[in-house]
Each structure stands twice: as C-alpha cells, then as structure tokens.
C-alpha positions as CSV (number, residue, x, y, z in Angstrom):
1,M,21.9,-14.7,0.9
2,R,21.1,-12.2,3.6
3,N,17.8,-10.8,2.2
4,L,15.5,-11.7,-0.7
5,L,14.8,-8.1,-1.5
6,P,16.9,-5.0,-2.5
7,S,18.6,-3.4,0.5
8,E,16.9,0.0,0.0
9,L,13.5,-1.7,0.4
10,V,14.6,-3.8,3.4
11,E,16.1,-0.8,5.2
12,L,13.0,1.3,4.8
13,A,10.8,-1.6,5.9
14,G,13.0,-1.8,9.0
15,Q,12.4,1.8,9.7
16,V,8.6,1.2,9.3
17,V,8.7,-1.7,11.8
18,E,10.7,0.2,14.4
19,A,8.8,3.4,14.1
20,N,5.4,1.7,14.3
21,R,6.6,-0.5,17.2
22,A,7.6,2.7,19.1
23,A,4.2,4.2,18.3
24,G,2.4,1.1,19.4
25,R,0.7,0.7,16.0
26,R,-0.3,-2.3,13.9
27,V,-0.3,-2.0,10.1
28,A,-1.8,-3.7,7.1
29,V,-1.4,-3.4,3.4
30,A,-3.8,-3.8,0.5
31,E,-1.7,-4.4,-2.7
32,S,-2.5,-4.7,-6.3
33,C,0.2,-3.9,-8.8
34,T,2.9,-4.6,-6.2
35,G,1.6,-8.1,-5.7
36,G,2.7,-8.5,-2.1
37,L,6.0,-6.8,-2.4
38,V,5.3,-4.4,0.5
39,A,4.2,-7.3,2.7
40,A,7.3,-9.2,1.7
41,A,9.5,-6.2,2.6
42,L,7.9,-5.9,6.0
43,T,8.2,-9.6,6.8
44,E,11.9,-9.5,5.8
45,I,12.4,-7.8,9.1
46,A,12.9,-10.0,12.2
47,G,10.2,-9.1,14.8
48,S,7.9,-7.6,12.2
49,S,5.1,-9.6,13.8
50,D,5.0,-7.0,16.5
51,V,3.7,-4.5,13.9
52,F,2.5,-6.2,10.8
53,E,-1.0,-7.6,11.0
54,C,-1.6,-8.8,7.4
55,G,-1.5,-8.1,3.7
56,F,-4.3,-8.4,1.2
57,N,-3.0,-9.3,-2.3
58,T,-6.0,-8.1,-4.4
59,Y,-4.7,-8.1,-7.9
60,S,-8.1,-8.6,-9.6
61,N,-11.2,-6.4,-9.3
62,G,-13.1,-9.4,-8.0
63,A,-10.5,-9.8,-5.2
64,K,-10.7,-6.1,-4.4
65,H,-14.5,-6.4,-4.0
66,S,-14.6,-9.8,-2.2
67,M,-11.6,-9.3,0.1
68,L,-11.7,-5.6,0.9
69,G,-15.3,-4.7,0.1
70,V,-14.4,-2.3,-2.7
71,S,-17.6,-1.1,-4.3
72,D,-18.4,-2.5,-7.8
73,D,-19.8,0.9,-8.6
74,L,-16.4,2.6,-7.8
75,L,-14.5,0.0,-9.9
76,E,-16.9,0.5,-12.8
77,T,-17.0,4.3,-12.6
78,F,-13.4,5.2,-11.8
79,G,-11.5,2.0,-12.6
80,A,-9.1,0.1,-10.4
81,V,-6.3,2.6,-10.8
82,S,-8.0,5.6,-9.1
83,I,-8.0,7.5,-5.9
84,A,-11.5,6.4,-5.1
85,V,-10.6,2.7,-5.4
86,A,-7.3,3.1,-3.5
87,W,-9.1,4.9,-0.7
88,D,-11.8,2.2,-0.6
89,M,-9.1,-0.5,-0.5
90,A,-7.3,1.2,2.4
91,Q,-10.5,1.6,4.3
92,G,-11.4,-2.1,3.7
93,A,-8.0,-3.3,4.8
94,L,-8.2,-1.1,8.0
95,K,-11.6,-2.6,8.9
96,R,-10.9,-6.2,8.0
97,A,-7.5,-6.3,9.6
98,D,-8.6,-4.4,12.7
99,C,-5.3,-2.5,12.7
100,D,-4.2,1.1,13.3
101,V,-3.1,2.1,9.8
102,A,-3.5,0.6,6.3
103,V,-2.0,1.5,3.0
104,A,-3.3,0.6,-0.4
105,I,-1.5,0.5,-3.7
106,T,-3.0,0.0,-7.2
107,G,-1.5,0.9,-10.5
108,V,-0.3,0.0,-14.0
109,A,3.1,-1.6,-13.8
110,G,3.2,-2.5,-17.5
111,P,4.6,-3.1,-20.0
112,G,1.0,-3.2,-21.3
113,G,-2.3,-2.1,-19.9
114,G,-1.9,1.6,-19.9
115,T,-4.3,4.1,-21.4
116,E,-4.1,7.8,-22.3
117,K,-5.6,8.7,-18.9
118,K,-3.7,6.1,-17.0
119,P,-0.4,5.4,-18.7
120,V,2.0,2.7,-17.7
121,G,3.8,3.8,-14.6
122,T,0.7,5.3,-13.0
123,V,0.3,4.2,-9.4
124,V,-2.2,5.4,-6.8
125,F,-1.7,5.2,-3.1
126,A,-4.1,5.7,-0.1
127,K,-3.6,5.6,3.7
128,A,-6.4,5.0,6.2
129,E,-5.9,5.4,9.9
130,K,-8.1,4.2,12.8
131,D,-10.0,7.0,14.5
132,K,-9.4,9.5,11.7
133,A,-12.4,11.2,10.0
134,L,-13.5,9.6,6.8
135,D,-13.0,12.9,5.0
136,D,-9.4,13.0,6.2
137,V,-8.2,11.4,2.9
138,V,-4.6,10.7,2.4
139,A,-4.2,9.7,-1.2
140,D,-1.9,10.4,-4.1
141,R,-1.4,9.5,-7.7
142,K,2.1,9.2,-9.1
143,N,3.5,8.4,-12.5
144,F,6.8,6.7,-12.4
145,G,7.1,6.9,-16.2
146,A,6.4,4.5,-19.0
147,D,10.1,4.4,-19.7
148,Q,10.6,2.4,-16.5
149,T,10.6,-1.4,-16.4
150,R,7.8,-3.3,-14.6
151,A,10.3,-4.1,-11.8
152,E,11.3,-0.5,-11.4
153,I,7.7,0.7,-11.2
154,R,6.8,-1.9,-8.6
155,F,10.0,-1.2,-6.6
156,Q,9.3,2.6,-6.6
157,A,5.6,2.0,-5.6
158,A,6.7,-0.3,-2.7
159,L,9.0,2.4,-1.4
160,V,6.2,5.0,-1.5
161,A,3.9,2.7,0.3
162,L,6.4,2.0,3.0
163,E,7.0,5.7,3.5
164,L,3.2,6.1,3.9
165,L,3.3,3.6,6.7
166,L,5.7,5.7,8.8
167,P,4.0,7.5,11.6
168,D,3.6,11.2,11.2
169,D,5.6,11.7,14.3
170,P,7.5,8.4,15.0
171,A,9.0,9.8,18.2
172,V,5.6,10.2,19.9
173,P,3.4,7.2,20.4
174,D,-0.3,7.5,19.5
175,P,-2.5,7.9,22.7
C-alpha cells in the first residue's frame, strides 16, 4: 500500500505542504466532522513536519470549548455548525498552535443529525491567519448534498479545507 488515503486528497495535501514550506508558514487544523482526516492527509506527506504544527480533533462541543476556547454562548446561540463557531475554532487553533494559518471545519456528515436549517451535507469552514485583522474573516458554508454518503461529504470537506490552507500567493513567501 502506497498511501492510506485517496490519491486526490494526498496530492492536494502535497501541494499544501510544498506551498507553505516555500512561504515559510506553519499550519494547524481544527476538525470536527472530518475527524482528523485533514491532519491525516497532511501527515501522509513525507516532510510535512516542516509545515504542519498540529491538529485539534474537536468533535464534541465540550472539546471545541476546552481545547480551542470556543465560547459556550456561540455554541448555544448559533450551534456547532455555524460560521461563528467555525471562526472561533480557527482563531482558537491559531492561538493555541502558535502557527501562521489555521483552518477549521465543522458540519453535518450524516446520515442523521441534519435539520431544516442545517441539512445533512452542510459544512462550514473558516481560516484564520497570524497578523490579519480580526474582522478579516475568511469563512464559508457549503452544502455537499444530503444525497451524498458520509464518506463523500467528509472527503469533499477535507478537500475544501486543504484548498484553504494554500497560501494566497504561493510563489511569494510572507515577509
């Protein structure tokens, strides 16, 4: 066996590692519905320790609060699958990992757990970067579709998260 994960995921993780190495950036991830899949993809790449600082696997609300400092008020008001919570997760990972960029993923992978407002397939992403203004929010909500399997939703979410970890201009290192 060459890789544990699908080649598309590993290839993108390789691009993330190389681009962030060239930019001199360290990265971290805060994962919920992907359960460590993004961290696994990054560590599938030899030499990823040059770039990957750590991953926070915060599946429960309690873990989001205790490990990342996500506000209980945000969790209660907006729910775990929200831009507010994803943003707080990304900020918490950035601070606790002392890295340059952190991406957070939280969602409903199914097959159950969806609601009318947050159906199965809903995944929210956020990216926080060191030395960026707090109001410079990079966050997005996607719905991969309730017709997708749990594995397909998690796979697509991991791909989006890896894309968010690519530097805006990978050819130019951050100062």
